[in-house]
C-alpha positions in Angstrom: 11.5 96.5 -31.9 15.3 96.7 -31.8 15.5 98.7 -35.0 13.2 101.3 -33.6 15.1 101.6 -30.3 18.3 102.1 -32.4 16.9 105.1 -34.2 17.9 107.6 -31.5 15.8 109.5 -29.0 14.2 111.9 -31.4 13.1 109.4 -34.0 12.1 106.9 -31.3 9.8 109.5 -29.7 8.2 110.2 -33.0 7.6 106.5 -33.8 6.3 106.0 -30.3 3.9 108.9 -30.7 2.7 107.4 -34.0 2.2 104.0 -32.4 0.1 105.6 -29.6 -2.0 107.4 -32.2 -2.7 104.1 -33.9 -3.5 102.5 -30.5 -5.9 105.2 -29.6 -7.6 105.4 -33.0 -7.8 101.7 -33.7 -6.8 102.3 -37.3 -3.9 100.3 -38.6 -2.4 101.0 -42.0 -3.5 98.4 -44.5 0.1 97.7 -45.4 0.7 96.4 -41.9 -2.2 94.0 -42.1 -1.1 92.3 -45.3 1.8 89.9 -46.1 3.4 88.4 -49.1 3.5 84.6 -49.1 6.6 83.1 -50.8 6.6 79.3 -51.3 10.0 77.8 -50.5 10.7 74.3 -51.9 11.7 71.7 -49.4 15.1 70.3 -50.0 15.2 66.9 -51.8 11.4 66.8 -52.4 9.4 66.7 -55.6 9.1 70.3 -56.9 6.0 69.4 -58.8 4.0 68.6 -55.6 2.4 71.6 -53.9 2.7 69.9 -50.5 6.5 69.9 -50.8 6.7 73.7 -50.3 6.8 75.7 -47.1 4.9 79.0 -47.1 7.0 81.9 -45.8 5.1 85.1 -44.9 6.9 88.4 -45.5 5.3 91.1 -43.3 6.0 94.7 -42.4 8.7 95.2 -39.7 6.8 98.2 -38.4 3.6 96.1 -38.3 5.4 93.4 -36.3 6.5 96.1 -33.8 3.0 97.4 -33.3 1.8 93.8 -32.8 4.3 93.3 -30.0 3.2 96.5 -28.3 -0.5 95.4 -28.6 0.3 92.0 -27.1 2.2 93.6 -24.2 -0.6 96.0 -23.5 -3.3 93.4 -23.8 -1.4 91.0 -21.5 -0.9 93.7 -18.9 -4.5 94.7 -19.0 -5.7 91.0 -18.6 -3.2 90.2 -15.9 -4.2 93.3 -13.8 -7.9 92.6 -14.3 -8.3 89.1 -12.9 -6.7 86.9 -15.5 -3.5 85.0 -15.3 -1.3 84.1 -18.2 -0.7 80.4 -18.9 1.2 79.5 -22.0 -1.3 79.7 -24.9 -4.2 80.1 -22.4 -5.8 82.7 -20.2 -7.6 81.5 -17.1 -10.1 83.8 -15.3 -9.4 83.9 -11.6 -12.7 83.3 -9.8 -13.1 83.4 -6.0 -12.8 80.0 -4.5 -16.4 80.1 -3.2 -17.6 80.3 -6.8 -15.6 77.2 -7.7 -17.1 74.8 -5.1 -19.6 72.1 -6.2 -23.2 72.7 -5.5 -25.2 69.9 -3.6 
């Protein structure tokens, strides 16, 4: 996101308008949904063993930016509509009367 913020006000406004268009249409460019996987060999490991490589995923910077926007908007929506955020988990907030045990 930082690179977008540093584009200047005119370019930032254009990019932001484009992001909103994507948000409203639900259509994300295919290039943003794909990545290139590069296997990186682990130091001091046998290069002939597939398990001794770490997969590194190269993705679009613009795609990452839109992902962050989607996550922020989704979190805001969930938190303002009866859900609370817990690390790696969302808990629906029910009225206490609904959580009591039945006889």
